[in-house]
C-alpha positions as CSV (number, residue, x, y, z in Angstrom):
1,M,127.5,90.4,-49.7
2,A,127.8,91.9,-46.3
3,N,125.1,94.4,-46.9
4,C,122.8,92.0,-48.7
5,E,120.0,90.1,-47.0
6,I,120.5,86.3,-46.8
7,R,117.5,84.7,-48.4
8,S,119.0,81.4,-49.4
9,Y,122.1,79.3,-48.6
10,Q,123.3,80.5,-52.0
11,D,123.7,84.0,-50.6
12,L,126.2,82.8,-48.0
13,Q,129.8,83.7,-48.8
14,V,130.9,80.4,-47.2
15,W,128.7,78.4,-49.6
16,Q,129.9,80.5,-52.6
17,E,133.6,80.0,-51.7
18,G,132.9,76.3,-51.0
19,M,131.5,76.0,-54.5
20,N,134.6,77.7,-55.9
21,L,136.8,75.4,-54.0
22,A,135.0,72.3,-55.3
23,E,135.2,73.6,-58.8
24,A,139.0,74.1,-58.4
25,C,139.3,70.5,-57.2
26,Y,137.3,69.2,-60.2
27,Q,139.6,71.1,-62.5
28,L,142.8,69.8,-60.7
29,T,141.6,66.2,-60.8
30,R,141.0,66.3,-64.5
31,T,144.8,66.2,-64.8
32,F,145.1,63.0,-62.7
33,P,145.7,59.6,-64.4
34,K,142.5,57.8,-65.5
35,D,143.4,54.9,-63.2
36,E,142.9,57.2,-60.3
37,L,139.2,57.9,-61.2
38,Y,137.9,55.6,-58.5
39,G,140.8,56.4,-56.1
40,M,142.1,59.9,-55.3
41,T,140.1,61.7,-58.0
42,S,136.9,60.4,-56.5
43,Q,138.0,61.1,-52.9
44,I,139.0,64.7,-53.6
45,R,135.8,65.4,-55.6
46,R,133.5,63.9,-52.9
47,A,135.2,65.7,-50.1
48,S,135.2,69.0,-51.9
49,A,131.5,68.7,-53.0
50,S,130.6,67.8,-49.4
51,I,131.6,71.2,-48.1
52,P,129.1,73.4,-49.8
53,A,126.5,70.6,-49.7
54,N,126.7,70.5,-45.9
55,V,126.5,74.2,-45.7
56,A,123.3,74.1,-47.8
57,E,121.8,71.1,-45.9
58,G,122.5,72.7,-42.5
59,Y,120.9,76.0,-43.6
60,G,117.8,74.1,-44.5
61,R,117.5,72.4,-41.1
62,E,114.9,73.6,-38.6
63,Y,117.2,74.1,-35.6
64,R,120.3,76.1,-35.2
65,A,122.1,73.2,-33.4
66,E,121.5,71.1,-36.5
67,Y,122.9,73.8,-38.7
68,I,126.0,74.0,-36.6
69,R,126.4,70.2,-36.7
70,H,126.4,70.3,-40.5
71,L,128.9,73.2,-40.6
72,R,131.1,71.0,-38.4
73,I,130.7,68.2,-40.8
74,A,131.8,70.6,-43.6
75,Q,134.9,71.4,-41.5
76,G,135.7,67.7,-41.3
77,S,135.3,67.4,-45.1
78,L,137.6,70.3,-45.5
79,K,140.3,68.7,-43.5
80,E,139.8,65.4,-45.4
81,L,140.2,67.4,-48.6
82,E,143.3,69.1,-47.5
83,T,144.8,65.7,-46.5
84,H,144.0,64.2,-50.0
85,L,145.5,67.2,-51.7
86,L,148.7,67.0,-49.7
87,L,149.0,63.3,-50.3
88,S,148.4,63.6,-54.0
89,A,151.3,66.1,-54.2
90,R,153.8,64.0,-52.3
91,A,156.7,62.9,-54.4
92,G,156.1,59.2,-53.7
93,V,152.5,59.6,-55.0
94,G,153.2,62.1,-57.7
95,L,149.6,62.8,-59.0
96,T,150.2,66.5,-59.0
97,T,152.6,69.2,-57.8
98,T,152.7,71.4,-54.8
99,Q,152.5,74.4,-57.1
100,A,149.1,73.0,-58.4
101,V,147.9,72.2,-54.9
102,N,148.9,75.4,-53.0
103,P,146.3,77.7,-54.5
104,I,143.6,75.2,-53.6
105,L,144.9,74.9,-50.1
106,N,144.8,78.7,-49.8
107,K,141.1,78.6,-50.9
108,S,140.6,75.8,-48.3
109,E,142.1,77.9,-45.6
110,S,139.8,80.8,-46.5
111,V,136.7,78.5,-46.5
112,G,137.8,77.2,-43.1
113,K,137.9,80.7,-41.7
114,L,134.4,81.4,-43.0
115,L,133.1,78.2,-41.5
116,R,134.6,79.0,-38.1
117,A,133.2,82.5,-38.2
118,L,129.7,81.3,-39.1
119,I,129.8,78.7,-36.4
120,R,130.9,81.3,-33.8
121,S,128.1,83.6,-34.9
122,L,125.4,81.0,-34.7
123,E,126.7,79.8,-31.3
124,K,126.5,83.4,-29.9
125,K,122.8,83.4,-31.0
126,G,122.1,80.4,-28.8
127,V,122.3,76.8,-29.8
128,G,119.0,75.0,-29.9
129,S,116.8,77.9,-30.7
130,G,114.9,78.0,-34.0
131,E,115.8,80.1,-37.0
């Protein structure tokens, strides 16, 4: 993707990896008990879907500062997701295992690095100026 022109938020590696992360979270939560559907399952799914959604929404905003704000919201959702995943794997909660959660946490770390890099890049271009 590095040599490709960015024509849409869908061309952004951070959006693509965010989508992969959300998909992995949906797959994981399918194994959760049905009585968690409105609890941890919903929390994990909402937080994971929020990450690429905020990347896309920010990309569509008129001003760079708004874009950066949405990327920071995505970072917050990422940390929320990590917390829910860690909690769901705790022995006292027992919804999943650390072995099931660790690959998703690794994806999460990768998405976090991409978000930070994009934010830094946009900040260097000058906050507040248009696209």
